[in-house]
C-alpha positions in Angstrom: 118.5 48.2 143.2 115.7 50.8 143.8 112.4 50.4 142.1 110.8 53.4 140.5 107.2 54.0 139.2 107.6 56.8 136.7 103.8 57.2 136.3 103.4 58.6 139.8 104.2 62.3 140.0 103.3 64.0 143.2 104.3 67.4 142.0 100.6 68.2 141.6 100.1 67.6 145.4 102.8 70.2 146.2 101.0 72.7 144.0 97.6 72.3 145.7 98.6 72.6 149.3 96.8 75.2 151.5 97.3 76.4 155.0 94.0 75.8 156.9 92.5 75.4 160.3 91.4 71.9 161.4 88.8 70.5 163.8 86.7 72.4 166.3 87.5 74.1 169.6 86.9 70.8 171.4 88.5 68.5 168.8 92.2 69.2 168.1 94.3 67.7 165.4 97.9 66.5 165.6 100.4 64.9 163.3 98.6 61.6 164.0 96.0 62.9 161.5 98.4 63.2 158.6 97.0 61.5 155.5 93.4 61.4 156.8 90.6 62.6 154.6 89.0 65.9 155.4 86.0 68.1 154.4 85.2 71.8 154.9 82.7 73.0 157.5 80.5 76.0 157.3 83.1 77.9 159.4 85.8 77.1 156.7 87.7 74.8 159.1 88.5 71.3 157.8 87.2 68.3 159.8 87.7 64.6 159.4 85.4 63.0 156.9 82.8 60.6 158.2 82.1 57.3 156.6 80.5 57.7 153.1 81.5 61.4 152.9 83.1 62.8 149.8 86.8 63.7 150.2 87.7 67.3 149.8 91.4 66.8 150.7 93.9 65.2 153.0 95.9 66.4 156.0 99.5 67.0 155.1 100.9 68.3 158.4 99.7 69.9 161.6 101.4 72.7 163.6 101.9 72.3 167.3 100.1 75.5 168.2 96.6 76.8 167.6 95.0 79.7 165.6 91.9 81.2 167.2 91.6 78.0 169.3 91.7 75.7 166.4 94.5 73.4 165.1 96.1 74.6 161.9 98.5 73.2 159.3 98.7 72.2 155.7 96.3 70.2 153.6 96.3 68.9 150.0 93.0 69.9 148.3 91.1 68.1 145.7 92.3 69.3 142.3 93.0 67.7 139.0 95.8 65.1 139.1 96.3 65.3 142.9 97.2 61.7 144.0 97.1 59.9 147.3 97.8 56.4 148.6 94.8 54.9 150.5 93.7 51.6 152.0 90.6 49.7 150.8 89.2 46.3 149.9 88.1 44.8 146.7 88.6 48.0 144.7 89.4 47.9 141.0 91.2 50.2 138.6 88.7 53.0 137.7 86.5 52.7 140.7 85.3 55.9 142.3 85.7 56.1 146.1 84.4 57.9 149.2 85.7 57.9 152.7 85.5 54.8 154.9 85.6 54.8 158.7 88.4 56.9 160.2 89.9 57.1 163.6 89.0 60.1 165.8 91.1 63.3 165.6 94.7 63.0 167.1 94.4 59.2 167.1 96.9 57.2 165.1 95.6 55.9 161.8 96.0 52.2 162.1 95.6 51.3 158.4 98.6 50.4 156.2 101.6 52.7 156.3 101.8 55.2 153.6 104.6 54.3 151.2 106.1 57.8 151.4 105.9 58.5 155.1 105.3 56.8 158.5 101.6 57.8 158.9 98.8 55.4 158.2 96.6 55.6 155.1 92.9 56.6 154.9 90.4 53.9 154.5 88.2 54.4 151.4 85.4 52.4 149.8 83.6 52.2 146.5 81.1 55.0 146.2 79.5 57.5 143.9 80.9 61.0 144.7 79.2 63.9 143.1 81.4 67.0 143.8 84.8 65.6 144.8 85.6 62.6 142.7 88.6 60.4 143.4 89.3 57.4 141.1 91.5 54.4 141.7 94.5 54.6 139.2 96.8 51.9 140.6 96.6 48.8 142.8 99.8 47.7 144.7 100.6 44.2 143.4 102.5 43.4 146.6 99.8 44.7 148.9 96.3 44.4 147.3 94.7 46.6 150.0 96.9 49.6 149.0 95.6 51.8 146.2 96.6 55.0 144.5 93.7 57.4 143.9 93.6 60.5 141.7 91.3 63.5 141.9 89.2 63.9 138.7 
């Protein structure tokens, strides 16, 4: 019999998706970047977060073409009640998180598989974000390194 967790509603994620450009002219994104944490640059393109960066959103999908030389696709932006599965260590319910180390653009994310798709999960760690706050709202009992975070 299938198991359901009725407290997880990803409808908010679907409401907060935006088409955006990704990377730089020399650093293209691919679908290998799905679920990775991103931040906005001064040119309005989204790039991968570096370790300890605040998370502005997550890559949802990447188109095969380019727009003005940049990769483009869809991302889920930080907004109230947006939720995302992530990987971490020694996190507890209520902890605030920032980005951990990520693989380079177009490189497969080697962390735990996302429960809802075949792409890896972003590594996060306990931190003190100021502008883009994400909080742990669930810990997977079967896999204690898999967490559900929510934008607050």
